[in-house]
C-alpha atoms as one frame of an Amber mdcrd trajectory, in Angstrom:
protein
  18.172  44.943-122.025  20.297  45.708-118.978  20.483  49.157-117.474  24.178
  49.387-118.319  23.492  48.671-121.995  20.668  51.222-122.075  22.894  53.865
-120.482  25.632  53.124-123.008  23.147  53.611-125.848  22.023  56.921-124.373
  25.645  58.045-124.089  26.305  57.152-127.727  23.150  59.023-128.739  24.259
  62.055-126.744  27.670  62.155-128.433  26.022  61.762-131.837  23.748  64.717
-131.095  26.752  66.803-130.038  28.401  66.029-133.391  25.245  66.822-135.370
  24.757  70.032-133.431  28.353  71.151-134.006  28.016  70.395-137.738  24.792
  72.382-138.084  26.148  75.219-135.962  29.282  75.658-138.045  27.462  75.037
-141.335  25.080  77.943-140.687  28.083  80.059-139.631  26.535  80.739-136.251
  30.043  80.632-134.799  30.548  84.146-136.207  27.687  85.422-134.069  28.459
  83.163-131.087  32.201  82.350-131.170  32.310  81.086-127.571  29.433  78.698
-128.288  31.266  77.391-131.351  34.404  76.837-129.271  32.356  75.064-126.600
  30.829  72.664-129.143  34.237  71.974-130.674  35.643  71.255-127.202  32.848
  68.813-126.397  33.158  66.953-129.697  36.963  66.774-129.629  37.458  65.976
-125.942  34.890  63.189-125.552  36.635  60.511-127.686  40.037  61.501-126.297
  38.864  61.190-122.700  37.138  57.872-123.435  40.330  56.518-125.017  42.433
  57.596-122.029  39.838  56.132-119.654  39.939  52.797-121.502  43.733  52.737
-121.337  43.627  53.597-117.638  41.168  50.775-116.958  43.537  48.164-118.386
  45.934  46.348-116.042  48.912  47.692-117.961  47.596  51.263-118.065  47.092
  52.133-114.429  49.898  54.668-114.606  47.695  56.781-116.900  45.311  57.704
-114.093  47.000  61.079-113.607  46.683  61.802-117.341  42.939  61.152-117.297
  42.467  63.087-114.043  44.131  66.278-115.245  42.689  66.037-118.768  39.128
  65.543-117.511  39.177  68.404-115.013  40.980  70.710-117.446  38.162  70.189
-119.956  35.581  70.639-117.182  37.032  73.963-116.011  37.503  75.160-119.600
  33.828  74.346-120.258  32.780  76.388-117.228  34.836  79.363-118.437  33.327
  79.100-121.926  29.837  78.970-120.440  30.458  82.302-118.723  31.473  83.763
-122.110  28.428  82.205-123.797  26.130  83.886-121.286  27.682  87.240-122.162
  27.280  86.505-125.885  23.610  85.634-125.481  23.013  88.726-123.361  24.754
  90.933-125.941  22.806  89.389-128.818  19.460  89.792-127.040  20.107  93.504
-126.426  21.737  94.217-129.797  18.828  96.468-130.815  19.476  98.695-127.795
  23.184  99.613-127.855  22.968 101.878-124.825  21.379  99.240-122.618  23.687
  96.592-124.071  26.890  98.431-123.126  25.574  99.347-119.699  24.227  95.832
-119.102  27.455  94.127-120.188  29.364  96.059-117.526  26.905  94.916-114.853
  26.942  91.379-116.256  30.732  91.174-116.057  30.668  92.343-112.460  28.081
  89.634-111.734  30.404  87.039-113.284  33.320  88.325-111.201  31.178  88.189
-108.059  30.169  84.617-108.900  33.800  83.563-109.254  34.737  85.258-105.975
  31.835  83.587-104.164  32.869  80.243-105.662  36.413  80.424-104.330  35.335
  81.844-100.977  32.743  79.099-100.445  35.146  76.206-101.075  35.875  74.408
 -97.826  39.319  73.224 -98.992  38.752  70.021 -97.033  40.766  68.192 -99.668
  44.463  68.826-100.043  46.776  68.767-103.017  45.364  68.002-106.437  42.075
  66.793-104.906  41.047  70.436-104.457  40.701  70.758-108.258  37.304  68.970
-108.386  35.979  71.239-105.619  36.956  74.338-107.603  35.527  72.904-110.828
  32.189  71.979-109.218  31.957  75.421-107.614  32.528  77.191-110.920  29.994
  75.016-112.726  27.409  75.583-109.995  27.891  79.357-110.288  27.543  79.331
-114.063  24.434  77.136-113.792  22.769  79.718-111.565  23.837  82.448-113.974
  22.309  80.549-116.913  19.003  80.191-115.082  18.999  83.916-114.275  19.732
  84.729-117.932  16.874  82.525-119.134  14.516  84.116-116.607  15.556  87.592
-117.743  14.927  86.774-121.402  11.533  85.212-120.662  10.411  88.264-118.684
  11.730  90.866-121.131  11.047  89.239-124.518   8.199  91.589-125.398  10.108
  94.694-124.395  13.235  93.610-126.284  11.207  92.513-129.340  12.962  89.138
-129.073  11.402  86.241-130.949  11.150  82.739-129.488  12.774  81.486-132.695
  15.850  83.646-132.160  19.027  81.617-131.684  19.994  83.626-128.615  16.836
  82.498-126.843  17.356  78.932-128.059  20.861  78.795-126.575  19.622  80.238
-123.290  16.720  77.762-123.239  18.986  74.765-123.776  21.481  75.791-121.116
  18.634  76.671-118.760  17.216  73.153-119.103  20.643  71.631-118.512  21.289
  73.817-115.465  17.924  73.017-113.924  18.584  69.362-114.675  21.967  69.456
-112.915  20.702  71.279-109.830  17.532  69.209-109.373  19.178  65.841-110.019
  22.097  66.657-107.697  19.689  67.563-104.898  17.551  64.474-105.533  20.521
  62.098-105.493  21.773  63.557-102.223  18.375  62.799-100.642  17.679  59.438
-102.323  21.004  57.754-102.986  19.272  54.392-103.516  17.562  55.702-106.682
  20.774  56.697-108.436  20.240  54.453-111.485  16.703  55.647-112.400  17.721
  59.253-111.803  20.638  58.854-114.205  18.206  57.842-116.956  16.102  60.943
-116.285  19.243  63.099-116.265  20.489  61.715-119.573  17.040  62.016-121.157
  16.806  65.723-120.287  20.249  66.314-121.763  19.066  64.688-124.993  16.008
  66.969-124.961  18.251  70.026-124.616  20.521  68.896-127.452  17.499  68.128
-129.610  16.168  71.625-128.941  19.455  73.179-130.063  19.560  70.976-133.152
  16.029  72.075-134.067  17.005  75.744-133.677  20.027  75.200-135.924  18.141
  73.187-138.542  15.117  75.466-138.860  15.490  78.791-140.679  16.038  81.545
-138.168  13.730  84.514-138.226  15.536  87.594-139.514  15.742  90.269-136.858
  14.578  93.586-138.248  15.369  97.004-136.807  13.213  97.640-133.771  10.731
 100.472-134.300   9.049 101.911-131.231   7.564 105.232-130.145   9.834 107.803
-128.564   7.630 107.805-125.475   8.229 104.082-124.783   9.959 103.282-121.491
  12.673 101.041-122.891  13.593 103.635-125.519  14.037 106.266-122.819  16.103
 103.885-120.718  18.272 103.155-123.751  18.871 106.881-124.228  19.665 107.263
-120.531  22.150 104.369-120.666  23.769 105.892-123.767  24.081 109.264-122.043
  25.653 107.694-118.966  28.497 106.478-121.131  28.884 109.824-122.938  32.025
 111.758-121.934  32.207 114.413-124.619  30.154 117.051-122.820  30.021 118.146
-119.207  26.845 119.673-117.844  26.407 121.394-114.510  22.977 120.671-113.083
  21.325 122.516-110.181  18.480 120.454-108.825  16.247 120.537-105.742  16.887
 117.928-103.092  13.397 116.427-103.292  13.404 115.741-107.061  12.898 112.206
-108.293  16.065 110.498-109.488  14.807 109.243-112.856  13.333 112.650-113.704
  16.684 114.300-113.018  18.527 111.772-115.167  16.105 112.381-118.035  16.699
 116.135-117.745  20.436 115.552-117.974  19.932 113.431-121.083  17.802 116.129
-122.728  20.407 118.793-121.982  23.194 116.628-123.410  21.212 115.967-126.594
  20.317 119.657-126.987  23.939 120.704-126.469  25.157 118.217-129.098  22.449
 119.380-131.526  23.425 123.035-131.118  27.100 122.176-131.592  26.322 120.332
-134.832  24.258 123.250-136.163  26.974 125.797-135.335  29.648 123.723-137.099
  27.481 123.382-140.226
């Protein structure tokens, strides 16, 4: 079997796994919980045969005029995928912190600023060596590189905070982060390896495609297996994450204003906790007076 035939078989297997994954994802109605992920899967399944058809037409002697159609269609799908991946990261982050609404709201704000910073860094780091429409691939690669780093950071955060967040390994949010983390690491490592060893491009492509199949198989397993039902998180009031959740909730509270006189040498977290206690006591007294 030639290497070209083997690569074609791997590509067909990859597309089949994308279709199976999309079917399982929509059948279990996971698109309600992760709408951006559902849109991403639909985009991959719908765009692949269309792009292959346009590419085949463009490769024919009579279809060379369709090069512009394939160029713009391919990079439009690529940039749309990068944008959806940013939204998927936010969805996974929100789902992982759903048991802690205060931390979730506060973290989403920080997460969005991180996304905005990534986009700004992407556009500022583009050399713009190419002119005209050839600058589109540079922008697309920059966006995808930024979202890949963001996916790796999200996976690292979930791995380090799983116990504190009471997040199960079988949770779909962790499964999505794990799959995208594997793909991102695959992209970054393979890109660096090819730049150093250009003569080994063919073997590296097999490794790259195999890791993609592993990621898709992991997602398919998460969708096929029954997901563990997330129960309300019960923890002692003295736990650190509970106190941080209350602090984050109080930071977003605008209904009461409290004047605080504090010494200059007090510790910041202690002062914030005192503010939270005063806000909670004030709200409690107001509720008792109204009743």
